[in-house]
N, C-alpha and C positions, 0 to 999 in steps of 0.2 A: 381352354380354361380347365384347370384341374377339377374334375367332377366332384371332388370332396370339398372344394372351396365354397364357403357360404357366399351368397350374393345379397347385397343390401341396397334397396331402392333409395335410401337416404344418403348413400355415398355417391357423389357426382364427380369426384376427382379421383381417377384411377391411380393407384400406386402411392397415395400419400394422404395426409390430412386425417381429420377425425371422421371415422366411419359413420358416426351418428349425427354429423352436422350437415345439413342440406345446403350445399354451396352452389352459387350460380355457376353455370358452365360457360366458358368462353368458346365461341364457335370457331373451330379449327378451319384452316383453309379448305375450301371445297365441302365443308360439313353443312348439310341441310338437315336440321333437327326434325323436319316435318315430312321428309321423304327419304327414308334410309335406302330404298331401292334394293339392289342385290347386296346381300350381307355375306361377304367373304365366301364366295362359292367354293374356293379351294379348300376351305375348312369343312364344307358341307357338300360333298360331291353328289349326294342323292337328291337334295332339294335346294331350290333357290328361294330365299326368303325376302319378302318386301314388307316394309312398314310404312304406313301412310296415315297421317293425322287428318281429321276432317277439315281443319283450317290451318293456314300457315302460322297463326298465332291466336291466342285467346286472351280474354280480358284479365288484366292485373288488378289487384286491390279491390276485388269484388267477386260475386258468385259467377261461376262459368261452368259449362258442361260441354264436353267434346267426346267424339267417338274416334277410335283408332281402328284401322283395317290392317289385319295381319294376313298376308297371303303366302301360302306354301305352294310351290310349283315343282312338279317332277317332270323334267324334260324327256323328250322322246329322242333317243340317239338315232342318227341317220341309219345305223346298222339294224335298227329295230323299228321300222315304220308301222308295224302292226303284227298281228298274230300269224299272218300268212308268211311272214319273213322267216328265212332260215337262220337269221342272225341269233346272237346269244340271248338267252333269257335266264331268269332265275329259276333254278330247279325247285320242285315242290315237295312238300311233305303234306299230303292231302288225305283227309278222311271223309268219306261219304257216309252220312248218318241217315238211314232210310226208315221211315215209318212203314211198317208192314202190318198194321192193325187190320181188323176185319173190314173196316170201311174202305180200305184200299183195294179190295177184291175187284177183279175185272180190269177194265181199261186203265184206271189210274196206275195200278201196279205195273201193267204192261208198258205204259209210257215211261215210268220210272226206270224200268229195265233198259228200255231203248236209250234213255238219257245217260244212264251209267255206262252203257256200251260206247256211247259217243265220247264220254270222258276218257275211257280206256284208250280209244283210238287216238285221242289228242295227246296223250302223255307219251313219254319216251323213257328209255332205260335210266336216264339220269334222275327221273322222278320216283318218289316213293308214294304208294297208294295203300290205304287200308279202307275197309268197308265194315260198318257196324249197322245192324238192324235192330229195331225195337218194336215190340208190341207189349204184351204183359211180361214177356221174357226178353231180355236184351242179349244179343249174341254178336260175336265177331265172325262175320262171314269171311273176311280175309284179313289176316294180321298184316302189319306194315311190310311191304316188300317192293323192290324195284319192278317197274313195269317192263318186263322183258318178254315173257311168253304171254301174249294177250288173250289167246283163245281159251286157256284154262280159266282165266279170270271171268271171261264172258260166260263160260259154261256154268260157273258158280252163280253168277247173277241170274241166269236163266232159271235156276232151280228155286228162286225165292217164291214163297207161298204166303198168303195172308194168315194172320194169327188172330189174336183176340183184342184186348184193350191196349191203351196207349201209355207207355211208361217213358215219357220224354226225358225226365230228369236222369234216370239211370242210363238211358241211351247216350246222352251227352257225356256223362261221367266216364262211360266205357270208351267212347270215342276219344276223349281227352287223354286217357291212359295210353291209347294207341299212338297218338302223335308225339306224346312226351317220351315214349320209349325209344324214339329215334334220336340218337345222340350224334347228330351230324349238322354242324353249323353251315351257313351259307344257303339256307333254304327258306322259301316263303311257306309258312305253316298256316294251314286253313282247314276248318271244318265246314262242310256244307250240309245243313240239316233240312230235310223235307218232312212235313207233317200235314195231315188233312183234318186234324181234329183237336179238341181240347184234351189235355192230359187226364186220363181216367184211371191210372194206376201209378203206384209209387208216390213220390212227393208231388202234390198238385197245387200247392200254395203259390200264388202269383209272385209275391215278394221273394220267396225262396228260389223260384225258378230264375227270376231276373238276377238275383244275387249270384246264382250258379253261373250264369252267363258272364257276369263280371269276374268271377273267379277264373273262368277260362281265359279271359283277356289278361288278367294279372300274371298268368303263366306264359305270356308271350304268344298265345294262340288266338287267332281271329276266327270268328264263327259267323257264317251267313245263314239266314233262315228263309226258307221258301214255304209259303202257305198255299195249299191247294184246296180248291172246292169251297163250299159255302159254310162249313161247320167249324173251321179252326178259329182260334181266338187271335184276331189280328193285333189287338193291343198287346197281348202277351208276346207274340213272336217279334213284333217290331221293337218292343222294349228290350227283349233279349238281344236282338241284333244290334241295337244301339249300344248296350252295355258291353257287348263282345267285339265292338269295333268293326262289324261287318255290314253286309247289305241285307235288305229285306225285299222280297218279291211276292206279289200276289199273282197266283196262277188261276185264272177263272175257269179254264177248260183243260182237261188232261192232255190234249194234243199239243198244248203249248209248253209242256214240261221240258222236252228236249231243247227247245229254243232258249228257254230261260237258263237251263244248265249251261248252254253254249255261251250265253252272255256273261254269266258269272265266271266260267272258266277262262274266258278271254281276259277278264280283270285279274284273276288270280295269277295267270301266267305272266302278267306284266307288272306285278307289284314292285314298286321302287322303295317304299318306306312303310314299315309296320310298327306297331306299338308306339304310335306318335302321341306325344304329350307336350303340353306347355305349362310351365309353372310360373306364377307371378307373385311378387311381393310389392305392395303399394307403398309409396312414400307416406309418412304419417299424416300428411295434410291433404291426402287425396281420398275421396269417397268412391267406393265401387258401386255402380248402379246396375250393372248386368253384363252378361256374356250370352247373347242369344244362342239357343240350342243347348244350354247347359244349366243344370239346377244348382247354381251358386247363389247363395243368399246375398241380397244387397247389404253393403256394409262390410263384407269380408275383407280382411287385410291380406290374407294369403290364400291362394287357391290353385288347383290343378285342373286343366282341361284335357280330358282324354279325347283324342281325335281319331277319325277313321283312317284306315290304311289308304295310301295313295298309289295309284297306278301311273305308269309312265304316260306322259301326255296329259295328265289331269292336274287340277289345282284345287286348293281348299282355302276358303275365306273364313276368317273369324273376326267378329267385331267385339271390341271392348268399349263399354260405355262408362266414362269416368266423370266425376264432378270435382270441381276445385272451389271450395267456399271462399277463399281469399288468399292471394299470393302476390308477392312483390314482383317488380319488373325483372326480366332476364330469362335465360334458358335454364330449364330444370329437368332433371330426370324425374318422371312421375311414377314410373314403375320399373322394376328390374325383373326381367323374365329369362327363362331358359327353355329352349327347345331340345327335346330328346327323342330320338327315333332309332329304329334298327334298320340298317341297310342290309337286306337279306342277301344281295349279290356278294357283298364284301364279308358278310357274316360278322359285322361290327356294329357297335352302338355309337351314334354320332351325337354330340352335344354342342349347342351353340347358344351364345348369349343373345337376348332380345331386350334391348333397352328402349323404353318409350320416353321420348323427350318432347317437351312442349315449351314454346316461347310465350311468355306473358308480357303483354304490351298495353300501353295506354292509348294507342292509336285506334280509335273507334272504326276507322275505315277498314282496318285489318281484322279486328276481332268480330266485326259485323259482316264480313264477306260471306258469300254463299258457301255452303259446305262443298268440298270437292265432290264432283259427280260420281266418282268411283266409290267413295265412302258412302255417299247418300244412297246409291243403288244397292250396295251390299247391306246396309242397315235396313233398307226397305224390304229386301228379299228375306232377310233374317226375321223381320217382324211378321212377315206373311205366315210364318209357321204357326204363330199364335192364332191367327184367323182360321187357318185350316183345322187346328185343334178344337177351337170353339165350334166349328161346323160339325166335326165328327161327334163331339159330345152332345151337341144340340140335337143331332139326328138320333143318337142312341137313347137320349132321355125324353125325346118328344117335345123338347122346348123350342125346336125350330122345325118348320114344315119343309117338305121337299121343295116347294116353290121358293121358300125363304133361303134354303141352302143353295138352290140354283142361282138366285140373284147374287148371293155372296160369292159363290165360286166363279161367276162370270167376271166379277171385279178382280178376283184373285188371279184368274187366268190372264187378264190384260196386264196386270203388274208384272207377272212372271215373263210374259212374252216381251214386254217393253225392256226388261232388264236382261234379256238374253238367256233366260233359264228355260230353254226350249223343251228339255226332257220333262221337267216338272209341269210346264204348261200343257204338254200333251197328256200327262197323267190326269190333270184336272179336267181336260176334255173328256177322257174316258169316264171319269166320275160323273160328269154332267150327263153323259149319254146314259149311264146306268140309272141315274135319278129320273131322267125323262122317260125311261122304260119301266120304272117302278121297282128297280133293283136297288133298294136302299143299302142292303148288306154289302153288295158288290161295290157300291160307291164308298162306303166306309172303309173297306179293305184297301181299295186303291188309294184313298186319301191318306191312310196310315203310312203307306210307302212314300207319298209326297212329303208328309211331315218329317219323316226320318231323313229324307234326302236334304230338305231345307235345313234341318237341325245340324246335319253334318257339314253343310256349306261346301260340298264338293261340286266341282265343275268338271265334267268330262271333256277331254280334248277332241 
């Protein structure tokens, strides 16, 4: 589809007719309006897209409400079974953004150096690396360059020393300038930011910092945030990670820094799609109720969902909750959508149409049927994020006791385990252990990562 062509959810007959007349669709041979399955994989080599409605049909001529599940899957080629493979991978344009404020003195900074050395060892001459450090002053430790001679890079890392206060905003701005200075397509572009404290210099406003992260994403750069120790602002770093399309990690002990860096680098080296977004326009007779994980106001007619980067072997699930006050019998397009993402390996932007179609029926046996278990499970997992958020805020404000939080989290853990969200269930286990040992702050920081993961809807392969 021509990227400049407008798409209209009220147009249900392609190539003719009145664009603003909502006409019933005739089901073509083999057409299933409720399970679109693989959507033209030849047109979208990086991702396979599946659309699934909660029921095969919904009630006509009366109020109805249904959820749609949209799943994006990035396959794992046989030539690339994992990071250890010598097969092809996407080259990187990576910037490490390191907090070296005074509180990093001692073991924390030493472990950061060790982690940075690990990153250097994992990269190859096809990759471009830059390193920015921030305290009161922000500096470029290493401008963007190919990773050829590794020892000089390690020598520069070894000379890092702690400074004074924490200027996170300007550190990110300088790092962004480094990655944007690389005019070389066909690369996965990422910033990895590590900090152990609240911003104490430069711009410190929460909203301004989160917007700053959004600006990073708008320029095609993804940023991951790693929070170390007890003093950083987990709500800030997680919010910045979400706006920047990256990941968030809580590092409770400095000796875990190298392992967390390894985990993130594994993901960065396997990026299949970045700058992922879905745009939707609803038919005029459809009411929008929500898209879990995104702050889109109920009743919106048009909206855009910014999604996380996808690694090979991973999938991402997004629920759309729609209401139909009254509609006649037949198949109808209820929303016109468009998926756009960058395939870093090809250095190209891919665009694909996403049409949501629903059959309206008078057959009560069909519109009263149970919701498809895959859609029900995805909607339940997406809803759990709100429970986790309430638990975090309840602990912060004292409106919920540790025992109350433990009871709520045990229920959450069971739901996540039942629905196959093993990683998030394990994080909730860590938060439970922290609460049981009296470490409320550690539980809050862990749960903030769980919430972000649930909001992103990503499932690792």
